[in-house]
N, C-alpha and C positions, 0 to 999 in steps of 0.2 A: 724107345719110340713112344709117341703120344698114346694116351688112352682116351677114346671117344665113347661116351655113353649116350645112347639115344633113348629118351623117355617117350613112350608112346610109339614103340617100334612097330606096332601093328598097323600104323599108317604106312602101308607097304610101299605105295607109289612114291610118297614123299621121302621115306627112308631110302628108296632107290636113288632119288636125286641127290640128297645130301651125302649119304655114305658112298654111293657110287662115285660122286664127284671126288670124295676124299681119297678113294682108292686109285684115282687117276692123278693125284697130286704126288710128285716125287717126295715131298716132305711128309706126306701122310699115308702113303700107299702101304706101308708095313705096320700100321697102327694096330693096337688092340681095340677092337670094336665090341662094345657090350650093348646088347639089345634088351630093353626092358619093356614089359607090358603086363597087363592083367588078363589078357585074352590069349589063352594057350594056342588056339588055332591060328590066329593072325600072327602071333609071334613066330610060330614055326614056319609059316609061309614066308615071312620076311627073312628068316635065317636061310631058308633054301634059296631064295632069290639072290641074296647077297653073296652066298657061297659060290653060286654059279658065276656071278659077275667077277668075283675075286679070281676065280680060276681062269677067266678069259681075258683079263686086262693086265696080267703080269704082276698083280699085287701079292704080297705075302702076309696080308692082314690076318690076324687071329680074330675069329668071330665067335662070340659066346652069347648065350641067351639066358635071361633071368626072368622068371615068372612070379608075379605076385608080390604083395607088399613085404612079405617076410624075406624076400631076396633083394629088396631094393638097395639096401646099404652095400651089399656085395657088388651089385652092378655099378655103384657109384664110387666105391673105394679106390682111391688113388687116381681118379679121373682128372685129366687135364681140361677136357671140354665136355660139357653136358648140353645136348641139343634137346629142346622140349617141343613136342608136337602132340600133346595129349588133347582129348576132348572129353570132358567129364559129362556123363549122361548120354552122350551120343545123339543120334537122330531120334531114336525111339528109346525112352519116352521124352527126353528133355527138350529137344528142338521142336518137336511137335507141340508140346505144351506151351513153349514160348511164343508160338504163333496162334494156337487155337484159343487160349484164354483171352489175350488182347482182342481178338476178333469179336468176342462176346460184348466188348465194350465199344465196338466200332473202330478199333485201332488197327490199321492195315500196315504191314511191314514188307520189306523186300528181302533182306538178308538177316537182320536182327542178331548180329554176332559182335558188334563193336559199340554201338550206342543204342539209345532207346531202351525200352523195358527188357527186350530180349538180350541186349548187350549187358545190362546191369545184372540180370539174373545169371547169365552165363559166367560173368565175373565172380559173382558171389558163390557159385558152385565150384569154381576152379581155384580161387585163391587159397582155400584151406589145403587143397592137395599140393599146390605148388609150394606152400610154406612148409609142408611136410618134407618135400624134396630139399628145401633150403636147410632145414634142421639137420637132415642127414648129410648134406654136403658140408655144412659147417663142422660136422664131426669127422667125416672120412675123406673129404677132398676140399679143404677150405680155400685153396688157391685156384680152384678151377673156374673157368669162365662158363657162365650159364647163357646159352644162346636160345632166346625164346622166339618161337614162331606161332604160339597159340594166341588166338583172339579171345577177348578184346585186348589188343596189343598194349595200348597205353596204360590201361588199368592194371593188367597183370604184371607188366614190366615195372610199373610203379610200386606194386606190392612187394616185389622182390627187392627193389632198390631201397625202399623205405622201411620194410618190416624184417629185413634180414641183412646179413653182412656179405652176401654172395655177390660177386662181380657179375653184372648182368648187362646184356644188350638185347634189345628187341629188334627183330628183322621182319620186314614186309616185302613181298614180291613186287609191290607196285612202284617202288622208287626207281629201280633200274630199267623198267620198261615204260615209264611215263613219257619221256621225250620221244622215243621211237614210236610209241602208239599215237601220240598227237600228230607227228609229222606224217605218218601213214594215213591217218584219218583225213588230212587235208591235201593229200597227194604230193607231199614234199619228202617222201622217204629216201629219195636219192641223196639228200643232204646229210643223212645220218651216217657219219663215219668218225674216225679218230680225231678229226679236226673240229668236230662240233663241240661246243662248250655249253654246259648247262649247270644250273644251280637250283637245288630244291631244299626247302626248309619249311617247317610248320609243325603239325602234329600228325600222328599216324592216320592214314586214310584221308587226311585233309591237309597234306603238305602242298606247298605251292611251287610251281615251276616259275621261279623268280626271274631267271635269265635263260635265254637260249640264243646263242650267237654262233656265227661261223665266219672265220677270217675277219673278226671284228665287227661284222654286220649283225645288227639286231634283227632276228627273224620274226619277232612277235607281230609287227605290223602286217606282214604278208600272211602269217598264220591266221590272224583275226579277220583279214579281208576274205580269205578263202572260207573260213568257218561261217562268216555271215552269209556267204553265197550258197551255202548248203541248205536249201529250203525243203528238200524232201526228207521225210522221217528217217531217222537213223538211230542206232543204239546208244549214241553218246550225247544225246541232246541235253541232258541235265548238265553235264560238265561244260558244254559249249555255252549254255545259258549263264552258268556261274562265271565263266571266263568273260563273257560279254558284260555282265553286271559288276563283277568285282575286279576285273582286269587281268586275272591270272588263271591258268589251268591248274586243276588239282590232281593229285596223284591217283586217287582211287576212282573206280568205275562209276558210271552214272547210276547203276542199280544200287550201289552202296550210298552214293552221295545224296540220292533222292530222299533218304530217311534221316539224314543228318541235319536237315534244315526244315523250316516250316513252310516252304513255298510250293511243294510239288505234290504231296499226297494229302489232299484236303477233301473232306466229305462235302464241303460246300461247293467245290469246283471239281466234280468227277471227270469233266472233260480233260483235265490236266494229265490224267493217266495215259490217255491215247496221244495227246499232243506231245508229251515228252517221252513216249514209249517206255513207261515205267513198268517193269515186270514184278507185280505184286506176288508174294509167296514164292519168290525165286529160289531161296535157299532150300526149302523143302523139296522143290522140284529137282534141284541139283543133287540133293542127297539121294533121292529115289533113283536118279539116273546113274549116280556114282555106284550105288549098290548093284544095279543091273550091269553096269560096265565091268565092275570087279568080278561078278560071276562069270562074265565072258572072258576076262583077261587073266583070271587066276592061274590057269594052266600055262598060259603063255609066259607068265612071270616066275612061276614057281617050279615048273617041270621042264624047262628048256635048258639042257646042259650047255648050250652054246650062247646063252644070254650074255649080252655085253652092255655097254653103257657109253654115252657121250656126255662130256662134262657140260653142266647147265650154267645158267647165270645166277643161281642161288648164291648168296653171299657167304654162307657158313664155311664152306671148305676154303674159300679165299681168306677169311679171317684167321682160321687155324693155320693156314699156310704162312701168312704174313707174320704171325706171332712166332712160329717155329723157325722161320728163315731170317727174320728181321729185314725182309724186303717189303717196303711200305705198300699198302693197298688202301684205296679210298672206298668207303661204303656210305650208305645212308642208314644211320642207326638211331634207335630209340633209346634215349638216355634222360636223366634228370636235367631240367633246364639249367639251374645254377648259373644264371647270367648269360646263357648262350643266345637266347632270343629275348631282348630287353623289354618288349611290350607284351610278353606272356607271363603268367604266374611262375614264380621261381620254383615252386614245388610241383609243377606239371612235368609230365614226360613229353619231350619234344623229339621231332625227327629231323636230324641235321646231318650235314656231312661230317664224317669221322675219319681220321687217319689211323690205320692199324699197323703196328710193327711189334717188335719184341717187348716193348714197354707196355703193350696192351692197346686199348682203344681210346683214342684222344679225340673228343668232340671239338668241332670248330665253332668259334664265336661268330654268329651270324649278324648280330645287332638287331635293329628293329625291322619287323615285317611291315609292309604297307598297312596302314592302320585299319583299312577295311578288312584285310585278310586276318589280321590279329583279332579283330572284333568277332569275326565268324568263328575262329578257332576257340575263342574264350567261351562261347556258348556251349561248345562240346566239352571243353576242359571242366566246366562247372559240374557236369554229370560225372566225369571221371573222378574228380577229387572227392565228390560226395559219396560215390560208390566205395572208394577206398576208406572213407571215414566210416561207412556202414560196416565194412569188413572188420575194421578195428574195434568198433564199439559193440557190434552185434545187436544194434537197436533197430527196431522196425521203423522208427521215425526218420532215421537217416536214409533208409531205403526209399521211403516216401519222398523225401526231399530230393534225392538223386533223380528219381523218375519225374518229379514235378518240374525239374529244371531242364528236362530234355526239350529241345526246340520244337520237334514235331509233336510230341505228346501234349505240351502245354498249349499248343495251338488248336488241339482237337478235343481234349477231355477236361472235365471239371475236376476240381480237387477231390471231391467225394468219389468220383469214378476212379481216379488214379489210386487212391487208398484202397478201394475195394478190389481193384485189379491186382495190386501188389499182394493183398491178403490172399487172394485166390491162388496166385503163383507161389506164395510161401507155403501154402497148404499142399499144393500139387508137387512141389519140389522138396518136401520136408525130409525125404530120405536121402537127399543129395546135398543138403546144406546144414550148417550148425543151426541150433535153435535161436531165433531172434526174439528178443524181449520187447 
């Protein structure tokens, strides 16, 4: 039976989704499941939770826990699939730092985990850890698939694909819910069924809903008509504005999208925050709420002997199932471009439809995106590729260049302030990153 190793298994709720899903799959239900983390308490909580689920869903999975770097190779040895959900530095101190230092320079953020200075520094903290995983995998499970869920998705997946030999795909929750979310927003949710056809491609968190049809009818005209009629404030106003101006709906939420472009969070136009319902400092608020929620849910998930699980829409278990059974399954995956989207850089990580079977994960050639969509993607890809360059060279000047190319930051800060802000972050994160020259 397959061996599934979960890196960052202290992410208990997410481990429940991916590994609970796996225990409900006939092809995976009797797998060897290895949980790895550096937090002993959270690791034990996940083990207790998953053991209860196993006992209640008819699985015969073997569940083992591995604590600390010294046991990492043992957790990975012989793995067929490695799921990654780590967060280097956590909420305190690193996420707090990623928000508070930029504020001193007048830079406001919403999520700061994918692009912007927060995304750049999160990547630079995380890439060395993931490359340590890669070196171990090359040694003890060289044929395993690495399934990455950690943000910044495009940068980290790109690091694994270009700086190691590990077979890697990046997965995001937003692809499979994009179309259903849009239809619900405009009151057309009744059309969402197995006959609905949709196509998504672009980059992570900024992939485009290129087509949405039912019985051969293009639904976009009616979607746009209804969206234009929604004049009262609502939580998805940024994406609706992007759809109005660029012609297509993007996969990731408005709170994320607001900081990927230079149009919405602007010191010169503070009224835009209210107009577009932009939740500044949203990610720290979520972290605080998640910590509070976990303190309430801990006993529910770790001490309930009757705990069960219902399979979710997360792609991971379906990927593993398709490879094990050779029954094809379609996903939206993050992979190296290599000719898949002709008007995006070939060394970028793109998010495209992929077919999964026993041969592995085969990306689909999309062709050219609408030029305006590709143009917006390229502004984000600039930051991603320069951050990867900084991780390779370990030179401060490459960090500066990555941050200087961020669309939001370059519209708000001077070059001198960008450099000073990066230097402050380098100092604050010095215990979490290699030394940059």
